[in-house]
C-alpha positions in Angstrom: -30.3 37.2 10.5 -27.0 35.3 10.9 -24.8 34.8 7.9 -22.8 31.5 7.9 -20.6 29.6 5.5 -19.9 26.6 3.4 -16.9 26.0 5.8 -19.2 24.3 8.3 -18.8 21.3 6.0 -15.6 19.1 5.6 -15.7 19.0 1.8 -15.8 15.2 1.6 -19.2 15.1 -0.2 -19.1 15.2 -4.0 -22.6 16.6 -4.5 -24.1 19.8 -3.2 -24.5 20.2 0.5 -28.1 20.7 1.6 -29.5 22.2 4.8 -30.2 18.7 6.1 -26.6 17.6 5.8 -24.7 17.3 9.1 -22.0 20.0 9.6 -18.5 18.8 10.1 -16.1 21.7 10.0 -12.4 21.1 9.5 -11.0 24.4 10.8 -11.5 27.1 13.4 -13.4 29.4 11.1 -16.0 26.8 10.2 -16.2 25.7 13.8 -16.8 29.3 15.0 -19.5 29.9 12.4 -21.2 26.7 13.4 -21.1 27.7 17.1 -22.7 31.0 16.0 -25.5 29.1 14.2 -26.3 27.2 17.3 -26.9 30.4 19.2 -29.7 31.5 16.9 -33.0 30.7 18.5 -35.6 32.7 16.6 -34.2 34.0 13.3 -32.7 33.1 9.9 -29.4 31.4 9.3 -28.2 31.9 5.8 -25.2 29.8 4.6 -23.4 31.1 1.5 -20.1 30.6 -0.2 -17.1 32.2 -1.9 -18.5 35.7 -1.5 -17.1 38.5 -3.7 -18.1 42.0 -4.3 -16.8 45.5 -5.4 -15.5 46.4 -1.9 -13.5 44.9 0.9 -11.0 42.0 0.5 -12.1 39.1 -1.7 -10.8 36.8 -4.4 -12.2 38.9 -7.3 -10.5 42.1 -6.3 -7.2 40.2 -5.6 -7.3 38.6 -9.1 -8.1 42.0 -10.7 -5.0 43.5 -9.0 -2.7 40.6 -9.7 -4.0 40.2 -13.3 -3.0 43.9 -13.9 0.4 43.4 -12.4 1.5 40.0 -13.6 1.5 37.7 -16.7 0.7 34.6 -14.7 -0.9 33.8 -11.3 -1.0 30.4 -9.6 -4.5 29.4 -8.4 -5.9 26.4 -6.7 -7.6 23.9 -9.0 -8.7 21.2 -6.5 -11.3 23.2 -4.5 -14.8 23.5 -5.9 -17.5 25.9 -4.8 -20.1 28.5 -6.0 -18.7 32.1 -6.2 -21.5 34.2 -4.9 -21.9 37.9 -5.7 -22.9 39.9 -2.6 -25.4 41.9 -4.6 -27.3 38.8 -5.5 -27.1 37.5 -1.9 -28.5 40.8 -0.7 -31.4 40.5 -3.1 -32.1 36.9 -1.9 -31.9 38.0 1.7 -34.7 40.5 1.2 -36.8 37.6 0.0 -35.7 35.2 2.7 -37.0 37.5 5.5 -40.5 36.9 4.1 -40.1 33.2 4.8 -40.3 31.4 8.2 -37.3 31.5 10.5 -34.9 28.7 9.8 -31.7 27.6 8.0 -31.3 28.4 4.3 -28.5 27.8 1.8 -28.2 30.7 -0.7 -25.3 30.5 -3.2 -24.8 31.2 -6.8 -26.1 28.7 -9.4 -23.5 26.3 -10.8 -19.9 25.8 -9.5 -16.3 25.9 -10.5 -12.8 25.8 -9.1 -10.8 28.8 -7.9 -8.7 28.5 -11.1 -11.9 28.4 -13.3 -13.1 31.6 -11.5 -9.8 33.4 -12.0 -9.8 32.6 -15.7 -13.3 33.9 -16.0 -12.3 37.1 -14.1 -9.4 37.7 -16.5 -11.5 36.9 -19.6 -14.5 39.2 -18.6 -12.2 42.0 -17.4 -10.1 41.6 -20.5 -6.8 41.1 -18.6 -4.0 39.3 -20.3 -3.0 37.0 -17.5 -2.6 33.3 -17.5 -3.7 31.0 -14.7 -1.3 28.2 -13.6 -3.4 25.6 -11.9 -2.0 24.3 -8.7 -3.1 22.0 -5.8 -4.1 23.2 -2.4 -1.0 21.4 -1.0 1.2 23.5 -3.4 -0.4 26.7 -2.1 0.6 25.7 1.4 -2.0 27.6 3.5 -2.0 26.8 7.2 -5.8 26.7 7.6 -7.6 23.7 6.1 -10.3 24.4 3.5 -13.0 22.1 2.2 -12.2 20.6 -1.2 -15.9 20.6 -2.2 -18.3 23.2 -0.7 -21.1 23.6 -3.2 -24.3 24.6 -1.4 -27.9 24.1 -2.7 -31.2 24.5 -0.9 -33.6 21.6 -0.6 -36.4 24.1 0.3 -38.4 25.0 -2.7 -39.2 28.5 -1.3 -35.6 29.5 -1.1 -34.8 32.2 -3.6 -32.5 31.0 -6.4 -29.5 33.1 -7.1 -28.2 33.6 -10.7 -25.3 31.7 -12.2 -21.9 32.8 -10.7 -20.9 34.2 -14.2 -23.8 36.5 -14.1 -22.7 37.7 -10.7 -19.1 38.1 -12.0 -20.4 40.3 -14.8 -22.7 42.3 -12.6 -19.8 43.0 -10.2 -17.4 43.9 -13.0 -20.0 46.3 -14.4 -20.4 47.9 -11.0 -16.6 48.4 -10.9 -16.6 49.8 -14.4 -14.3 46.9 -15.5 -16.3 45.6 -18.5 
């Protein structure tokens, strides 16, 4: 089982990326994940996106911390993806191992911008923090990121993950934040 990423795509498409779409990474991270995919000979490759969970370093935990410390945070509003709760991805992975080896896209249902996700986090966690919507250029990160990285599976047997808002609520419940 190899976990890959939406970053194997350049973000120029404006509809969900499917398994049959040709990868075209724009940065070192996406390139390294694609090289890893090419090494898998007999197994499963699972691409997912915008992962978040109750542990580690991720956007949700960062927003919870910043939302408790500040009245306002600046968040990118020109990148679109599907925030995926790791608990939902784990459940889907258990189902995927029953399927033939191959490439699968497994990401939360629906999509949003990072700013939309931040606002939902603050709303559901009942934090009084505003989101100032900014562009990727304003954020000024050195590594390029795809502007659009929504993943969907074209394979009917691929498990469907719940809506990203359901994942957000499940994660906040696990954290005791709702």
